[in-house]
Structure formats: C-alpha cells, structure tokens
VOGU-421927 format. One record per residue (C-alpha): residue number from 0; residue in three letters; x, y, z. Coordinates in steps of 0.25 Angstrom, whole numbers, plus 2048, in hexadecimal, padded with zeros to 3 digits. Example, Ala and Ser with C-alpha at 12.3 -4.5 7.8 and 13.67 -1.06 7.14 Angstrom:
REM residues 2
+-----+------+------+-------+-----+
|  nr | rest | east | north |  up |
+-----+------+------+-------+-----+
|   0 |  ALA |  831 |   7EE | 81F |
|   1 |  SER |  837 |   7FC | 81D |
+-----+------+------+-------+-----+
//
This chain:
REM residues 380
+-----+------+------+-------+-----+
|  nr | rest | east | north |  up |
+-----+------+------+-------+-----+
|   0 |  MET |  F0D |   DA0 | 555 |
|   1 |  LYS |  F0D |   D92 | 54E |
|   2 |  LEU |  F0C |   D88 | 559 |
|   3 |  LYS |  F08 |   D7B | 553 |
|   4 |  PHE |  F02 |   D70 | 55B |
|   5 |  LEU |  F0A |   D64 | 555 |
|   6 |  VAL |  F04 |   D57 | 552 |
|   7 |  LEU |  F0E |   D4C | 54F |
|   8 |  GLY |  F0C |   D45 | 542 |
|   9 |  LEU |  F0F |   D38 | 548 |
|  10 |  MET |  F02 |   D38 | 54F |
|  11 |  ALA |  EFA |   D35 | 543 |
|  12 |  PRO |  EF1 |   D29 | 548 |
|  13 |  ILE |  EF4 |   D1C | 542 |
|  14 |  MET |  EEC |   D10 | 547 |
|  15 |  ALA |  EF5 |   D05 | 54D |
|  16 |  ALA |  EF1 |   CF6 | 54C |
|  17 |  ALA |  EEB |   CF0 | 558 |
|  18 |  GLN |  EF4 |   CEA | 562 |
|  19 |  THR |  EF4 |   CE6 | 570 |
|  20 |  PRO |  EF5 |   CF3 | 578 |
|  21 |  ASN |  F02 |   CF6 | 57F |
|  22 |  PHE |  EFF |   D03 | 585 |
|  23 |  ASN |  EF4 |   D0A | 58D |
|  24 |  ILE |  EF1 |   D18 | 58F |
|  25 |  ALA |  EE6 |   D1B | 599 |
|  26 |  GLY |  EE2 |   D29 | 59D |
|  27 |  LYS |  ED9 |   D32 | 5A6 |
|  28 |  ILE |  ED8 |   D41 | 5A2 |
|  29 |  GLY |  ECD |   D48 | 5AA |
|  30 |  THR |  EBF |   D43 | 5A9 |
|  31 |  LEU |  EBE |   D45 | 59A |
|  32 |  ASN |  EB3 |   D3D | 592 |
|  33 |  LYS |  EAD |   D3C | 584 |
|  34 |  PRO |  EAF |   D43 | 57A |
|  35 |  ALA |  EBD |   D44 | 580 |
|  36 |  LYS |  EC7 |   D3B | 579 |
|  37 |  ILE |  ED6 |   D38 | 57A |
|  38 |  TYR |  EDE |   D33 | 56E |
|  39 |  LEU |  EEC |   D2C | 56D |
|  40 |  ASP |  EF4 |   D2C | 561 |
|  41 |  TYR |  F02 |   D24 | 561 |
|  42 |  THR |  F0D |   D1E | 559 |
|  43 |  SER |  F17 |   D13 | 55D |
|  44 |  GLU |  F21 |   D0D | 554 |
|  45 |  GLY |  F1A |   D12 | 547 |
|  46 |  LYS |  F0C |   D0D | 54C |
|  47 |  GLY |  F02 |   D17 | 550 |
|  48 |  ALA |  EF4 |   D17 | 556 |
|  49 |  THR |  EE9 |   D21 | 55A |
|  50 |  ASP |  EDE |   D1F | 564 |
|  51 |  SER |  ED4 |   D26 | 56C |
|  52 |  CYS |  ECC |   D25 | 579 |
|  53 |  GLU |  EBF |   D2B | 57E |
|  54 |  MET |  EC1 |   D31 | 58C |
|  55 |  ILE |  EB9 |   D2B | 597 |
|  56 |  ASN |  EB9 |   D33 | 5A4 |
|  57 |  GLY |  EC7 |   D38 | 5A0 |
|  58 |  THR |  ECD |   D2A | 59D |
|  59 |  PHE |  ED2 |   D24 | 591 |
|  60 |  LYS |  EDB |   D18 | 58D |
|  61 |  PHE |  EE4 |   D14 | 581 |
|  62 |  SER |  EEB |   D07 | 57E |
|  63 |  GLY |  EF3 |   D03 | 572 |
|  64 |  THR |  F01 |   CFD | 56D |
|  65 |  VAL |  F0E |   D04 | 56B |
|  66 |  SER |  F1C |   CFF | 568 |
|  67 |  GLY |  F26 |   D07 | 571 |
|  68 |  TYR |  F24 |   D15 | 572 |
|  69 |  ALA |  F17 |   D1C | 56D |
|  70 |  SER |  F15 |   D2B | 569 |
|  71 |  GLY |  F07 |   D30 | 56A |
|  72 |  ARG |  EFD |   D3B | 56B |
|  73 |  MET |  EF2 |   D3B | 575 |
|  74 |  THR |  EE6 |   D45 | 573 |
|  75 |  LEU |  EDB |   D48 | 57D |
|  76 |  SER |  ECF |   D4F | 576 |
|  77 |  ARG |  EC3 |   D53 | 57F |
|  78 |  GLU |  EBB |   D54 | 573 |
|  79 |  GLY |  EBF |   D47 | 56D |
|  80 |  ILE |  EC6 |   D4D | 561 |
|  81 |  ARG |  ED4 |   D49 | 560 |
|  82 |  ASP |  ED8 |   D52 | 554 |
|  83 |  LYS |  ED2 |   D5E | 559 |
|  84 |  GLU |  EDA |   D5C | 566 |
|  85 |  ILE |  EE7 |   D5B | 55E |
|  86 |  TYR |  EE6 |   D65 | 553 |
|  87 |  GLY |  EDB |   D6F | 557 |
|  88 |  THR |  EE0 |   D74 | 565 |
|  89 |  LYS |  EEC |   D7C | 561 |
|  90 |  GLY |  EF5 |   D73 | 568 |
|  91 |  LEU |  EED |   D73 | 575 |
|  92 |  GLY |  EE7 |   D65 | 573 |
|  93 |  ASP |  EE7 |   D5B | 57E |
|  94 |  VAL |  EF2 |   D53 | 577 |
|  95 |  VAL |  EFE |   D4C | 57C |
|  96 |  TYR |  F0A |   D45 | 574 |
|  97 |  ILE |  F0F |   D38 | 57B |
|  98 |  ASN |  F18 |   D2C | 57B |
|  99 |  PHE |  F15 |   D1F | 582 |
| 100 |  GLY |  F18 |   D10 | 581 |
| 101 |  GLN |  F12 |   D03 | 585 |
| 102 |  GLU |  F0D |   D08 | 592 |
| 103 |  ASN |  F01 |   D0A | 59B |
| 104 |  ILE |  EFF |   D19 | 59C |
| 105 |  LYS |  EF6 |   D21 | 5A4 |
| 106 |  ILE |  EF2 |   D30 | 5A2 |
| 107 |  ALA |  EEB |   D39 | 5AB |
| 108 |  SER |  EE7 |   D47 | 5AB |
| 109 |  ALA |  EDC |   D50 | 5B1 |
| 110 |  ASP |  EDA |   D59 | 5A5 |
| 111 |  SER |  EE2 |   D56 | 598 |
| 112 |  LEU |  EEA |   D4C | 591 |
| 113 |  TYR |  EF5 |   D56 | 58F |
| 114 |  ASN |  EF7 |   D57 | 59E |
| 115 |  ALA |  EF5 |   D48 | 5A1 |
| 116 |  LYS |  EFF |   D40 | 5A9 |
| 117 |  TRP |  F04 |   D33 | 5A3 |
| 118 |  THR |  F09 |   D27 | 5AC |
| 119 |  GLY |  F0D |   D19 | 5A8 |
| 120 |  SER |  F15 |   D1C | 59C |
| 121 |  LYS |  F24 |   D1C | 59C |
| 122 |  VAL |  F25 |   D21 | 58E |
| 123 |  TYR |  F1C |   D2D | 591 |
| 124 |  GLU |  F26 |   D30 | 59D |
| 125 |  GLU |  F32 |   D2F | 593 |
| 126 |  MET |  F2B |   D38 | 58A |
| 127 |  LYS |  F28 |   D42 | 595 |
| 128 |  ALA |  F37 |   D41 | 599 |
| 129 |  PHE |  F3B |   D43 | 58B |
| 130 |  ASP |  F33 |   D50 | 58A |
| 131 |  ALA |  F38 |   D55 | 597 |
| 132 |  THR |  F46 |   D54 | 592 |
| 133 |  VAL |  F44 |   D5A | 584 |
| 134 |  GLY |  F39 |   D63 | 587 |
| 135 |  PRO |  F2A |   D64 | 583 |
| 136 |  THR |  F25 |   D5E | 576 |
| 137 |  VAL |  F21 |   D67 | 56B |
| 138 |  MET |  F13 |   D64 | 56D |
| 139 |  THR |  F14 |   D68 | 57C |
| 140 |  VAL |  F1B |   D75 | 578 |
| 141 |  HIS |  F10 |   D79 | 56E |
| 142 |  HIS |  F05 |   D75 | 578 |
| 143 |  ASN |  F0B |   D7D | 583 |
| 144 |  ALA |  F0C |   D89 | 579 |
| 145 |  ASN |  EFE |   D88 | 574 |
| 146 |  VAL |  EF9 |   D87 | 583 |
| 147 |  ALA |  F01 |   D94 | 585 |
| 148 |  ILE |  EFA |   D9A | 579 |
| 149 |  ASN |  EEC |   D95 | 57D |
| 150 |  ARG |  EEE |   D9B | 58B |
| 151 |  ALA |  EF3 |   DA9 | 587 |
| 152 |  SER |  EEA |   DB5 | 587 |
| 153 |  PRO |  EE4 |   DBA | 57A |
| 154 |  GLU |  EEE |   DC6 | 57B |
| 155 |  LEU |  EFA |   DBC | 57D |
| 156 |  GLN |  EF5 |   DB4 | 571 |
| 157 |  LYS |  EF7 |   DC0 | 568 |
| 158 |  ASP |  F05 |   DC3 | 56D |
| 159 |  THR |  F10 |   DBF | 563 |
| 160 |  LEU |  F1A |   DBF | 56E |
| 161 |  PHE |  F12 |   DB4 | 576 |
| 162 |  PHE |  F13 |   DAB | 56A |
| 163 |  LYS |  F21 |   DAE | 567 |
| 164 |  ALA |  F25 |   DAA | 575 |
| 165 |  LEU |  F1D |   D9D | 573 |
| 166 |  ASP |  F23 |   D9A | 566 |
| 167 |  LYS |  F31 |   D9C | 56C |
| 168 |  GLN |  F2D |   D93 | 578 |
| 169 |  VAL |  F29 |   D88 | 56E |
| 170 |  THR |  F35 |   D89 | 566 |
| 171 |  THR |  F3E |   D89 | 572 |
| 172 |  PHE |  F38 |   D7C | 578 |
| 173 |  ARG |  F38 |   D76 | 56B |
| 174 |  LYS |  F47 |   D79 | 568 |
| 175 |  SER |  F4A |   D74 | 576 |
| 176 |  ARG |  F43 |   D67 | 575 |
| 177 |  GLY |  F4A |   D64 | 568 |
| 178 |  GLU |  F58 |   D67 | 56E |
| 179 |  LYS |  F55 |   D5E | 57A |
| 180 |  MET |  F4F |   D53 | 571 |
| 181 |  LEU |  F5C |   D52 | 56A |
| 182 |  MET |  F64 |   D51 | 577 |
| 183 |  PHE |  F5A |   D46 | 57C |
| 184 |  ALA |  F5B |   D3E | 570 |
| 185 |  LYS |  F6A |   D3E | 570 |
| 186 |  ALA |  F6A |   D3B | 57F |
| 187 |  ASN |  F60 |   D30 | 57F |
| 188 |  PRO |  F62 |   D26 | 574 |
| 189 |  ASN |  F59 |   D1B | 57A |
| 190 |  SER |  F4D |   D24 | 57D |
| 191 |  TYR |  F41 |   D23 | 573 |
| 192 |  PHE |  F3F |   D32 | 576 |
| 193 |  SER |  F4D |   D34 | 56F |
| 194 |  LEU |  F47 |   D2E | 563 |
| 195 |  GLN |  F3A |   D37 | 564 |
| 196 |  ALA |  F43 |   D43 | 567 |
| 197 |  LEU |  F4B |   D41 | 55A |
| 198 |  SER |  F3E |   D3F | 552 |
| 199 |  GLU |  F38 |   D4C | 558 |
| 200 |  LEU |  F45 |   D53 | 554 |
| 201 |  VAL |  F45 |   D4E | 546 |
| 202 |  GLY |  F36 |   D50 | 544 |
| 203 |  GLY |  F34 |   D5D | 54B |
| 204 |  TYR |  F41 |   D64 | 54C |
| 205 |  GLY |  F47 |   D60 | 53F |
| 206 |  ILE |  F54 |   D5B | 545 |
| 207 |  LYS |  F5D |   D56 | 539 |
| 208 |  SER |  F61 |   D47 | 537 |
| 209 |  ASP |  F70 |   D4A | 539 |
| 210 |  VAL |  F6C |   D4E | 548 |
| 211 |  ALA |  F61 |   D44 | 54B |
| 212 |  MET |  F67 |   D38 | 544 |
| 213 |  PRO |  F74 |   D36 | 54D |
| 214 |  ILE |  F6B |   D37 | 559 |
| 215 |  PHE |  F61 |   D2D | 553 |
| 216 |  ASN |  F6C |   D23 | 550 |
| 217 |  LYS |  F70 |   D23 | 55F |
| 218 |  LEU |  F62 |   D1F | 564 |
| 219 |  ASN |  F61 |   D11 | 568 |
| 220 |  GLU |  F5D |   D07 | 55D |
| 221 |  LYS |  F4F |   D04 | 562 |
| 222 |  LEU |  F4C |   D13 | 561 |
| 223 |  ARG |  F52 |   D14 | 553 |
| 224 |  LEU |  F4B |   D08 | 54E |
| 225 |  SER |  F3D |   D0B | 553 |
| 226 |  TYR |  F33 |   D10 | 54A |
| 227 |  THR |  F35 |   D1E | 54F |
| 228 |  GLY |  F44 |   D1D | 54E |
| 229 |  GLN |  F43 |   D18 | 53F |
| 230 |  GLY |  F39 |   D23 | 53C |
| 231 |  LEU |  F43 |   D2D | 541 |
| 232 |  TYR |  F4E |   D27 | 53A |
| 233 |  GLN |  F46 |   D28 | 52D |
| 234 |  LEU |  F43 |   D37 | 530 |
| 235 |  LEU |  F52 |   D3A | 533 |
| 236 |  ASN |  F56 |   D34 | 525 |
| 237 |  ALA |  F4A |   D3B | 51E |
| 238 |  SER |  F52 |   D48 | 51D |
| 239 |  THR |  F5B |   D42 | 513 |
| 240 |  VAL |  F50 |   D3B | 50C |
| 241 |  THR |  F47 |   D47 | 50A |
| 242 |  ALA |  F52 |   D52 | 508 |
| 243 |  ILE |  F51 |   D5D | 4FE |
| 244 |  GLY |  F56 |   D58 | 4F1 |
| 245 |  VAL |  F54 |   D49 | 4F3 |
| 246 |  ASN |  F4A |   D40 | 4EC |
| 247 |  ALA |  F3D |   D3F | 4F3 |
| 248 |  PRO |  F3B |   D31 | 4F9 |
| 249 |  ASN |  F2F |   D2B | 4F2 |
| 250 |  PHE |  F23 |   D25 | 4F9 |
| 251 |  THR |  F16 |   D1F | 4F5 |
| 252 |  GLN |  F09 |   D20 | 4FD |
| 253 |  LYS |  EFA |   D1E | 4FA |
| 254 |  ASP |  EF0 |   D2A | 4F6 |
| 255 |  MET |  EE2 |   D2A | 4FC |
| 256 |  GLN |  EDD |   D21 | 4F1 |
| 257 |  GLY |  EE8 |   D16 | 4F5 |
| 258 |  LYS |  EF1 |   D19 | 4E8 |
| 259 |  ALA |  F00 |   D19 | 4EA |
| 260 |  VAL |  F06 |   D26 | 4E8 |
| 261 |  SER |  F16 |   D28 | 4E8 |
| 262 |  LEU |  F1E |   D35 | 4E9 |
| 263 |  ALA |  F25 |   D31 | 4DC |
| 264 |  ASP |  F17 |   D32 | 4D4 |
| 265 |  PHE |  F19 |   D41 | 4D5 |
| 266 |  LYS |  F27 |   D42 | 4CE |
| 267 |  GLY |  F28 |   D4D | 4C5 |
| 268 |  LYS |  F20 |   D57 | 4CE |
| 269 |  TYR |  F23 |   D5F | 4DA |
| 270 |  VAL |  F1D |   D57 | 4E5 |
| 271 |  LEU |  F1A |   D5C | 4F4 |
| 272 |  VAL |  F1A |   D50 | 4FD |
| 273 |  GLU |  F11 |   D55 | 508 |
| 274 |  PHE |  F10 |   D4D | 515 |
| 275 |  TRP |  F04 |   D50 | 51D |
| 276 |  ALA |  EF8 |   D4A | 525 |
| 277 |  SER |  EE9 |   D4C | 527 |
| 278 |  TRP |  EEC |   D4F | 536 |
| 279 |  CYS |  EF7 |   D59 | 534 |
| 280 |  SER |  EF2 |   D67 | 535 |
| 281 |  PRO |  EFE |   D6E | 52F |
| 282 |  CYS |  EFD |   D65 | 523 |
| 283 |  ARG |  EEF |   D68 | 521 |
| 284 |  ALA |  EF2 |   D77 | 522 |
| 285 |  GLU |  EFC |   D76 | 517 |
| 286 |  SER |  EF1 |   D70 | 50D |
| 287 |  PRO |  EEB |   D7D | 508 |
| 288 |  ASN |  EF9 |   D82 | 504 |
| 289 |  LEU |  EFC |   D74 | 4FD |
| 290 |  LEU |  EEF |   D75 | 4F6 |
| 291 |  LYS |  EF3 |   D83 | 4F1 |
| 292 |  GLN |  F01 |   D7F | 4EC |
| 293 |  TYR |  EFB |   D72 | 4E6 |
| 294 |  ALA |  EF1 |   D7A | 4DE |
| 295 |  MET |  EFC |   D83 | 4D9 |
| 296 |  PHE |  F07 |   D7A | 4D5 |
| 297 |  LYS |  F00 |   D6C | 4D2 |
| 298 |  ASP |  F00 |   D6F | 4C3 |
| 299 |  LYS |  F0F |   D73 | 4C3 |
| 300 |  GLY |  F15 |   D66 | 4C8 |
| 301 |  PHE |  F12 |   D66 | 4D6 |
| 302 |  GLU |  F0C |   D5B | 4DF |
| 303 |  ILE |  F09 |   D58 | 4ED |
| 304 |  LEU |  F09 |   D4A | 4F3 |
| 305 |  GLY |  F02 |   D4A | 501 |
| 306 |  VAL |  F08 |   D3F | 50A |
| 307 |  SER |  EFE |   D3D | 516 |
| 308 |  VAL |  F04 |   D38 | 523 |
| 309 |  ASP |  EF5 |   D34 | 527 |
| 310 |  SER |  EF1 |   D26 | 52C |
| 311 |  ASP |  EE2 |   D29 | 52B |
| 312 |  LYS |  EDE |   D28 | 51C |
| 313 |  ALA |  ED1 |   D2F | 51E |
| 314 |  LYS |  ED7 |   D3B | 525 |
| 315 |  TRP |  EE1 |   D3C | 51B |
| 316 |  VAL |  ED7 |   D3C | 50F |
| 317 |  GLU |  ECE |   D45 | 517 |
| 318 |  ALA |  ED9 |   D50 | 519 |
| 319 |  VAL |  EDD |   D4F | 50A |
| 320 |  LYS |  ECE |   D52 | 506 |
| 321 |  LYS |  ECC |   D5C | 511 |
| 322 |  ASP |  ED9 |   D64 | 50D |
| 323 |  GLY |  ED6 |   D62 | 4FE |
| 324 |  LEU |  EE3 |   D5C | 4FB |
| 325 |  THR |  EE4 |   D58 | 4EC |
| 326 |  TRP |  EF2 |   D53 | 4EB |
| 327 |  PRO |  EF6 |   D44 | 4EC |
| 328 |  GLN |  EF5 |   D3F | 4FA |
| 329 |  ILE |  EFC |   D32 | 4FF |
| 330 |  SER |  EFE |   D2B | 50D |
| 331 |  ASP |  F02 |   D1D | 512 |
| 332 |  LEU |  EF8 |   D20 | 51E |
| 333 |  LYS |  F03 |   D1D | 528 |
| 334 |  GLY |  F02 |   D2A | 52F |
| 335 |  TRP |  F0F |   D2F | 535 |
| 336 |  ASP |  F15 |   D22 | 530 |
| 337 |  ASN |  F13 |   D26 | 522 |
| 338 |  GLU |  F1F |   D20 | 51A |
| 339 |  ALA |  F21 |   D2D | 511 |
| 340 |  ARG |  F22 |   D36 | 51E |
| 341 |  LYS |  F2D |   D2D | 523 |
| 342 |  VAL |  F35 |   D2D | 516 |
| 343 |  TYR |  F34 |   D3C | 515 |
| 344 |  GLY |  F37 |   D3E | 524 |
| 345 |  ILE |  F2B |   D46 | 527 |
| 346 |  THR |  F2A |   D49 | 536 |
| 347 |  GLY |  F1D |   D52 | 535 |
| 348 |  VAL |  F12 |   D56 | 52C |
| 349 |  PRO |  F10 |   D5E | 523 |
| 350 |  ALA |  F1D |   D5C | 51C |
| 351 |  ASN |  F20 |   D5B | 50D |
| 352 |  PHE |  F2B |   D59 | 503 |
| 353 |  LEU |  F2C |   D60 | 4F5 |
| 354 |  ILE |  F30 |   D56 | 4EA |
| 355 |  SER |  F36 |   D5B | 4DC |
| 356 |  PRO |  F31 |   D55 | 4CF |
| 357 |  ASP |  F3E |   D4C | 4CF |
| 358 |  GLY |  F3B |   D47 | 4DD |
| 359 |  LYS |  F44 |   D4F | 4E6 |
| 360 |  ILE |  F41 |   D56 | 4F3 |
| 361 |  ILE |  F41 |   D65 | 4F1 |
| 362 |  GLY |  F3A |   D6A | 4FD |
| 363 |  SER |  F34 |   D65 | 50B |
| 364 |  HIS |  F2B |   D6A | 515 |
| 365 |  LEU |  F25 |   D75 | 50C |
| 366 |  MET |  F19 |   D7C | 512 |
| 367 |  GLY |  F11 |   D88 | 50F |
| 368 |  GLU |  F18 |   D93 | 508 |
| 369 |  VAL |  F25 |   D8C | 508 |
| 370 |  LEU |  F1E |   D81 | 4FF |
| 371 |  ASN |  F17 |   D8B | 4F7 |
| 372 |  LYS |  F24 |   D93 | 4F3 |
| 373 |  LYS |  F2B |   D86 | 4F0 |
| 374 |  LEU |  F20 |   D81 | 4E7 |
| 375 |  ALA |  F1F |   D8F | 4E0 |
| 376 |  ALA |  F2E |   D8F | 4DE |
| 377 |  LEU |  F2E |   D81 | 4D7 |
| 378 |  LEU |  F21 |   D82 | 4CF |
| 379 |  ASN |  F1E |   D90 | 4CC |
+-----+------+------+-------+-----+
//
C-alpha cells in the first residue's frame, strides 16, 4: 500500500524581513528539555518565515508578523532534528498543520504536539470548524492510517486485505472531503477557508477551471484580490496556458553560477522542464531514472532543464551534487513563490512538461516508465 506522508511544497522556508511582532505562540508540552526543539514554518500573503525554539521544561515561545491569515506547519522533535521528524517517521512524526492570525495563542499538552489543545486563536477555531464540516485533512487521514499500520500485529501487516481496507478508507475519506469542500466554498463566499478549499481542490483533487472559476468569482473581493486569491486565479488560468499543443511560456532564471538561462535557449531540442526541490523526496527518488534517460538521449536532441523551487541555494547546490545531476539547473530562489512555477500552474512537485523542438507542449507530468516510453517513441 502506498500511503505517503504528504509534505506541502508551500512550506519550503523563506526568511521574512524583521518587523514588529503581531502574533505570539506560547506552549507547554510535558517537561521536555534539550535536545528537544520545536519548529514553526509559516507563510502569509506571499511572505514566509521559519523559526525554532529549544524546549525548556516543556515550554517554548514564538513571535512574528503576519498579514491576515497564516498557513503553517509546527514540528516537535525530541531529538532536535526537524527533517527527520517530517520525512523519516513514515507519517508518524509529531507534526501539525495550522492556520493562525494576529493573535496571542497558547498551546498545552501532557505528551505531544499532535494532541495539544490550542486556545486564544479565533483563526485556529475557524480552521477546526472547517475541518469538522468537510472532514479530516489528507495529512490527518494518512497519519491515522499509518498509526493503524504501526499498531497492527506482524501477521496483520502481511495481510493484503488489511491494506486494501485501509486504502479504501483513505479513498473514501478523501472523496468525501472533496465533495464537502466544494459545497462549503459555494455556501460561504466570505470565508477564507472557502478560498483554501478551492486551492486544495485545484491542487490536490485536480478540479477543473470550468468548475472552480464560477465559485471563485463569487468569493468576496478581498479574498479574490488577496495574495492567495490571485495565486489561485493564476492556477485556474494555467490549464489554458499549458495545454497540450500550445506554445510553452518562456521564462528566465539564473543557474548556480548566476548566469541567466531561458527556456528559449533550448529551442530545436526536446526539453523536459523538470520542477523539483532539494526537500522533495519523490523528486529525488526520480533522479536515477532521469539520469538514465538523459544519458540515453542527450546526444539525440534531448535536454532537461531543472527548475528548483528551493529558497536555500546551499541546499539546492548540495542536492544537485549529491544526486549527480548533470543537466542545466536554474532557480529564482523564491521557494514556492517561484515565478515559473506560478506561470505553469504547478501545485506540487515533482512536475514536468515536455517541450517539442518548435517550442510546443507535447506532454506533462511524465514520470518513470511513462516518461521512458514517451522519450523512446520520440527519439529512438
């Protein structure tokens, strides 16, 4: 069973400029001390930040600035290793995904962040009410499924029927949430979570523009003109911009040496525009296959243009070297705010577009054997 722990690409950390704090989050979780640390990553109106705090007798505190509603991820690591808690726990890490605003918030729990009680946040309460209406989040459903797997007996963990039942449960919850989010967005044009519901439906459920756009147009003007609203509007229009057969939108970003590189530079070749990030495990898992295909076809008119949605240049460069990627790599180092990502309507990585020698899009989201067969048909 392929139950993946989802990590939202929008959580890639971007350091925000220092401003007068307008939110505070203070917490108490058991009696944890060093090396235990708690981490907070958040974005608000296109600006993001990442912060960490060492636990002192279970206490911690964060302060910062947000504009309107913020979306974030909070992680508690008893070992003080943030990435291990997120990526290395098979979906069982002590991680929560949250919304909050310009508020003074308190968090309390005897044992874990995942089970903590939040007080003092109207936005958080709105988020919980939204989830209660539409059903548990994808992260919660997968977390609960992974808990069930972890608690199962060794015999049960070998039972295919057990995993089929869990898969069915995950699929059922996900389908129900999608249907209810659509209803919520239609019925609540003044709610920020209607905008969030539409964003999730477009990014995670593949809802088409002809369904989402009429609902989006009925949201109140403030929501439509917000940073999130304008980003969603761009995504809803991207399906026509990146449709099969249209001219691929050109873009220019810098390589690791600071040289400007454009998609147009590769006209005359088949080009795979590969959106990825150093922090994206599925992206890195696809690298060996891309290396094989590149070696096989690079002398037959094939090129790969890697577009990183990283914000940390050092981590980007390190990932390229570690994975042995030899094709051109570019980024504007704006993280999930990458300009090319927005133009192409990418809602998650890895993602790619195959461009013909005359600059037209002839394929999209080609991975593994699907990509291999497409390239073989074109270039062998």
